[in-house]
C-alpha positions as CSV (number, residue, x, y, z in Angstrom):
1,X,1.6,7.2,10.6
2,X,5.4,8.2,11.2
3,X,6.0,5.4,13.9
4,X,4.7,2.9,11.1
5,X,7.3,4.6,8.9
6,X,10.3,4.0,11.4
7,X,9.2,0.4,12.1
8,X,9.5,-0.4,9.0
9,X,12.8,1.2,8.5
10,X,13.7,-0.1,11.3
11,X,13.1,-3.6,9.9
12,X,14.9,-3.3,6.9
13,X,17.9,-2.5,8.8
14,X,17.5,-5.5,11.2
15,X,16.9,-7.9,8.5
16,X,20.2,-6.4,5.9
17,X,22.3,-7.0,9.2
18,X,21.3,-10.6,9.9
19,X,20.8,-11.9,6.0
20,X,23.9,-9.8,4.4
21,X,21.7,-8.7,1.7
22,X,20.0,-5.6,1.0
23,X,17.5,-6.7,-2.1
24,X,16.3,-9.8,1.0
25,X,16.1,-6.6,3.8
26,X,13.9,-5.0,1.1
27,X,11.3,-7.8,0.4
28,X,8.6,-6.3,3.6
29,X,8.9,-3.2,2.2
30,X,7.8,-5.0,-1.6
31,X,4.8,-6.8,0.3
32,X,3.6,-3.6,1.9
33,X,3.8,-2.1,-1.5
34,X,2.2,-4.9,-2.9
35,X,-1.0,-5.1,-0.3
36,X,-1.8,-1.4,-0.9
37,X,-2.0,-1.6,-4.6
38,X,-4.3,-5.1,-4.0
39,X,-6.7,-2.6,-1.6
40,X,-6.7,0.6,-3.5
41,X,-8.0,-1.9,-6.7
42,X,-9.9,-3.9,-3.8
43,X,-11.7,-0.2,-3.1
44,X,-12.4,1.1,-6.4
45,X,-14.1,-2.0,-7.1
46,X,-16.3,-1.6,-4.3
47,X,-16.8,1.5,-4.9
48,X,-18.1,0.9,-8.8
49,X,-19.8,-1.6,-7.5
50,X,-22.3,1.0,-5.6
51,X,-22.3,3.2,-8.1
52,X,-20.5,5.7,-5.8
53,X,-18.3,6.5,-8.3
54,X,-21.6,7.1,-10.9
55,X,-23.1,10.0,-8.5
56,X,-19.5,11.7,-8.3
57,X,-19.3,12.1,-12.6
58,X,-22.9,12.9,-12.7
59,X,-22.4,15.6,-9.6
60,X,-19.3,17.1,-11.4
61,X,-21.1,17.6,-14.9
62,X,-23.9,19.7,-13.3
């Protein structure tokens, strides 16, 4: 995971130097964050459909 963090930091630096705009340089990070949020919701929805959430709550109550 640290390799990916370093890569996005370098990408932000390169984009900032080329565009001379920090907000534009942050756009790739915003897109990755949005994709991560979307995946969290997608996985949660899939688990709700398969009943994994129901079985986990019944075990926790026991």
